Residue frames as a rotation matrix with the C-alpha (Angstrom) as fourth column:
MET 1
0.010 -0.828 0.561 -34.07
0.988 -0.080 -0.136 38.51
0.157 0.556 0.816 55.90
SER 2
-0.385 -0.261 -0.885 -32.73
0.471 -0.880 0.055 41.96
-0.793 -0.396 0.462 56.14
ALA 3
0.677 0.698 -0.233 -34.37
0.215 -0.490 -0.845 44.67
-0.704 0.522 -0.482 54.06
ALA 4
0.167 -0.709 -0.685 -31.02
-0.767 -0.530 0.362 45.39
-0.619 0.465 -0.633 52.40
LEU 5
-0.793 -0.505 0.340 -30.85
-0.238 0.771 0.591 41.83
-0.561 0.388 -0.732 51.03
VAL 6
-0.012 0.889 0.458 -34.44
0.376 0.428 -0.822 41.53
-0.926 0.162 -0.340 49.84
SER 7
0.639 0.301 -0.708 -34.16
-0.415 -0.640 -0.647 43.99
-0.647 0.707 -0.284 46.95
PRO 8
-0.288 -0.775 -0.563 -31.02
-0.937 0.105 0.334 42.46
-0.199 0.623 -0.756 45.35
LEU 9
-0.786 0.049 0.617 -32.46
-0.004 0.997 -0.083 38.97
-0.619 -0.068 -0.783 45.82
ASP 10
0.291 0.954 0.074 -35.73
0.218 0.009 -0.976 39.98
-0.932 0.300 -0.206 44.18
SER 11
0.419 -0.218 -0.881 -33.81
-0.790 -0.566 -0.235 41.55
-0.448 0.795 -0.409 41.32
TYR 12
-0.680 -0.732 -0.038 -31.74
-0.680 0.610 0.407 38.41
-0.275 0.303 -0.913 40.82
LEU 13
-0.546 0.542 0.639 -34.78
0.281 0.837 -0.469 36.13
-0.789 -0.077 -0.609 40.93
THR 14
0.522 0.727 -0.446 -36.57
-0.161 -0.430 -0.888 38.35
-0.838 0.535 -0.108 38.42
ARG 15
0.029 -0.600 -0.800 -33.63
-0.972 -0.204 0.117 38.12
-0.233 0.774 -0.589 36.00
VAL 16
-0.872 -0.331 0.360 -33.45
-0.290 0.943 0.164 34.34
-0.394 0.038 -0.918 36.40
SER 17
-0.111 0.928 0.355 -37.19
0.306 0.372 -0.876 34.07
-0.945 0.012 -0.326 35.80
ASN 18
0.534 0.274 -0.800 -36.95
-0.562 -0.591 -0.578 36.22
-0.631 0.758 -0.162 32.67
ARG 19
-0.448 -0.766 -0.461 -34.13
-0.882 0.295 0.367 34.08
-0.144 0.571 -0.808 31.26
LEU 20
-0.779 0.231 0.583 -36.12
0.098 0.963 -0.251 30.93
-0.619 -0.139 -0.773 31.96
GLY 21
0.290 0.947 -0.140 -39.13
0.064 -0.165 -0.984 32.46
-0.955 0.277 -0.109 30.20
MET 22
0.274 -0.262 -0.925 -37.04
-0.895 -0.421 -0.146 33.30
-0.351 0.868 -0.350 27.13
ALA 23
-0.806 -0.592 0.017 -35.61
-0.558 0.769 0.313 29.77
-0.198 0.243 -0.950 27.00
THR 24
-0.446 0.736 0.510 -39.09
0.296 0.659 -0.692 28.27
-0.845 -0.157 -0.511 27.30
LYS 25
0.487 0.617 -0.618 -40.35
-0.342 -0.517 -0.785 30.54
-0.804 0.593 -0.041 24.54
ALA 26
-0.177 -0.643 -0.745 -37.50
-0.969 -0.018 0.246 29.52
-0.172 0.765 -0.620 22.23
LEU 27
-0.928 -0.157 0.339 -38.11
-0.149 0.988 0.051 25.82
-0.343 -0.003 -0.939 22.83
SER 28
-0.053 0.985 0.164 -41.83
0.218 0.171 -0.961 26.29
-0.975 -0.015 -0.223 22.23
VAL 29
0.399 0.132 -0.908 -41.15
-0.742 -0.535 -0.404 27.99
-0.539 0.834 -0.116 18.89
VAL 30
-0.633 -0.692 -0.347 -38.81
-0.771 0.525 0.359 25.18
-0.067 0.495 -0.866 17.83
ALA 31
-0.765 0.402 0.503 -41.41
0.187 0.886 -0.424 22.57
-0.616 -0.230 -0.754 18.80
THR 32
0.249 0.923 -0.294 -44.19
-0.055 -0.290 -0.956 24.45
-0.967 0.254 -0.021 17.00
VAL 33
0.207 -0.231 -0.951 -42.19
-0.927 -0.358 -0.114 24.79
-0.314 0.905 -0.288 13.80
THR 34
-0.728 -0.625 -0.280 -40.89
-0.683 0.693 0.230 21.20
0.051 0.359 -0.932 13.71
LEU 35
-0.401 0.623 0.672 -44.13
-0.267 0.622 -0.736 19.42
-0.876 -0.475 -0.083 14.65
PRO 36
0.626 0.683 -0.377 -45.64
-0.575 0.077 -0.814 19.50
-0.527 0.726 0.441 11.12
PHE 37
-0.008 -0.710 -0.705 -42.42
-0.938 0.250 -0.241 18.08
0.347 0.659 -0.668 9.65
VAL 38
-0.834 -0.319 0.451 -42.47
-0.501 0.781 -0.373 15.19
-0.233 -0.537 -0.811 12.10
VAL 39
-0.046 0.912 0.409 -46.15
-0.283 0.380 -0.880 14.43
-0.958 -0.156 0.241 11.51
VAL 40
0.671 0.312 -0.673 -45.97
-0.702 -0.024 -0.711 14.57
-0.238 0.950 0.203 7.71
SER 41
-0.250 -0.843 -0.477 -42.73
-0.888 0.395 -0.234 12.59
0.385 0.365 -0.847 7.56
GLY 42
-0.732 0.023 0.681 -44.11
-0.439 0.748 -0.498 9.99
-0.521 -0.663 -0.538 9.93
MET 43
0.354 0.919 0.175 -47.23
-0.330 0.297 -0.896 9.54
-0.875 0.259 0.408 7.84
ARG 44
0.526 -0.225 -0.820 -45.15
-0.844 -0.024 -0.535 9.31
0.101 0.974 -0.203 4.68
GLY 45
-0.511 -0.860 -0.022 -42.98
-0.840 0.504 -0.200 6.60
0.183 -0.084 -0.979 6.22
MET 46
-0.028 0.571 0.820 -45.87
-0.583 0.657 -0.478 4.21
-0.812 -0.492 0.315 6.83
ASN 47
-0.936 -0.351 -0.007 -46.02
-0.235 0.613 0.755 1.08
-0.261 0.708 -0.656 4.71
PHE 48
0.035 0.975 0.221 -49.41
0.146 0.214 -0.966 1.41
-0.989 0.066 -0.135 3.06
GLU 49
-0.425 -0.154 0.892 -50.33
0.864 0.226 0.450 1.21
-0.271 0.962 0.038 -0.59
GLN 50
0.378 0.701 0.605 -52.61
0.819 -0.558 0.136 4.26
0.433 0.444 -0.785 -0.59
ILE 51
-0.054 -0.471 -0.881 -50.12
0.708 -0.640 0.299 6.94
-0.704 -0.608 0.368 0.46
PRO 52
0.904 0.387 -0.179 -50.69
0.172 -0.716 -0.677 10.29
-0.390 0.581 -0.714 -1.27
LEU 53
0.623 -0.632 -0.461 -48.07
-0.780 -0.546 -0.306 11.08
-0.059 0.551 -0.833 -3.93
HIS 54
0.270 -0.526 0.807 -46.73
-0.228 0.779 0.584 7.51
-0.935 -0.342 0.090 -3.74
SER 55
0.370 -0.067 0.926 -46.95
0.756 0.601 -0.259 6.89
-0.539 0.797 0.273 -7.47
ASN 56
0.999 -0.026 0.035 -45.89
-0.003 -0.844 -0.536 10.40
0.043 0.535 -0.844 -8.47
PRO 57
0.389 -0.921 -0.024 -42.20
0.790 0.347 -0.505 10.51
0.474 0.178 0.863 -9.52
HIS 58
-0.423 -0.519 0.743 -41.88
0.096 -0.841 -0.532 13.98
0.901 -0.154 0.406 -8.00
GLY 59
0.565 0.790 -0.237 -43.83
0.280 0.086 0.956 13.11
0.776 -0.606 -0.173 -4.87
PHE 60
0.195 -0.569 -0.799 -40.86
0.981 0.123 0.152 13.40
0.012 -0.813 0.582 -2.54
MET 61
-0.808 -0.549 0.213 -39.90
0.560 -0.828 -0.010 16.88
0.182 0.111 0.977 -3.74
ILE 62
-0.143 0.844 0.517 -43.52
0.018 -0.520 0.854 18.01
0.990 0.132 0.059 -3.62
LEU 63
0.662 0.379 -0.647 -43.67
0.580 0.288 0.762 16.83
0.475 -0.880 -0.029 -0.02
VAL 64
-0.250 -0.840 -0.482 -40.39
0.965 -0.255 -0.056 18.57
-0.076 -0.479 0.874 0.86
PHE 65
-0.824 -0.048 0.565 -41.57
0.229 -0.940 0.253 21.87
0.519 0.338 0.785 -0.63
ALA 66
0.240 0.965 0.111 -44.95
0.110 -0.140 0.984 21.52
0.965 -0.224 -0.140 1.07
GLN 67
0.477 -0.130 -0.869 -43.23
0.866 0.240 0.439 21.00
0.152 -0.962 0.227 4.42
LEU 68
-0.649 -0.756 -0.086 -40.96
0.761 -0.646 -0.058 24.00
-0.012 -0.103 0.995 3.85
ALA 69
-0.522 0.541 0.659 -43.94
0.038 -0.758 0.651 26.14
0.852 0.365 0.376 2.89
LEU 70
0.551 0.748 -0.369 -45.81
0.379 0.170 0.910 25.01
0.743 -0.641 -0.190 5.99
GLY 71
0.111 -0.611 -0.784 -42.81
0.991 0.008 0.133 25.77
-0.075 -0.791 0.607 8.21
LEU 72
-0.850 -0.433 0.301 -42.33
0.480 -0.872 0.099 29.21
0.220 0.229 0.948 6.67
THR 73
-0.102 0.903 0.418 -46.05
0.066 -0.413 0.908 29.91
0.993 0.120 -0.018 7.06
ILE 74
0.608 0.276 -0.744 -45.87
0.707 0.238 0.666 29.01
0.361 -0.931 -0.050 10.74
LEU 75
-0.366 -0.820 -0.440 -42.80
0.913 -0.408 0.001 31.22
-0.181 -0.401 0.898 11.21
ALA 76
-0.755 0.146 0.640 -44.53
0.211 -0.869 0.448 34.10
0.621 0.473 0.625 9.42
GLY 77
0.322 0.946 -0.017 -47.59
0.235 -0.062 0.970 33.64
0.917 -0.317 -0.242 11.62
LEU 78
0.386 -0.262 -0.884 -45.47
0.922 0.125 0.365 33.66
0.015 -0.957 0.290 14.76
LYS 79
-0.740 -0.672 -0.003 -43.69
0.671 -0.740 0.049 36.82
-0.035 0.035 0.999 13.62
TRP 80
-0.445 0.659 0.606 -47.01
0.140 -0.617 0.774 38.44
0.884 0.430 0.182 12.70
ARG 81
0.651 0.712 -0.263 -48.38
0.326 0.050 0.944 37.71
0.685 -0.700 -0.200 16.16
LYS 82
0.252 -0.686 0.683 -45.10
-0.639 -0.648 -0.414 39.07
0.726 -0.332 -0.602 17.60
LEU 83
0.960 0.051 0.275 -44.24
-0.240 0.654 0.717 35.78
-0.143 -0.755 0.640 19.30
LEU 84
0.511 -0.850 0.129 -40.76
0.842 0.465 -0.275 35.73
0.174 0.249 0.953 17.78
């Protein structure tokens, strides 16, 4: 390639690579934040007699608030580590 075309091509490829990196980072954050919700909800949905908070009338709301607290803690940790 000509030297005049190499610099604009490198600049374009760098911008494309940076956009791809930002998209990958965003998807990783979404996956990291939602993973605990999926795991806890999946365990809660199993048909066993010895599920924690099964007999508690407020068990569902306790679980919802625990999941929200866990998600907010993960978000705070990501912000603290400057990953967001």
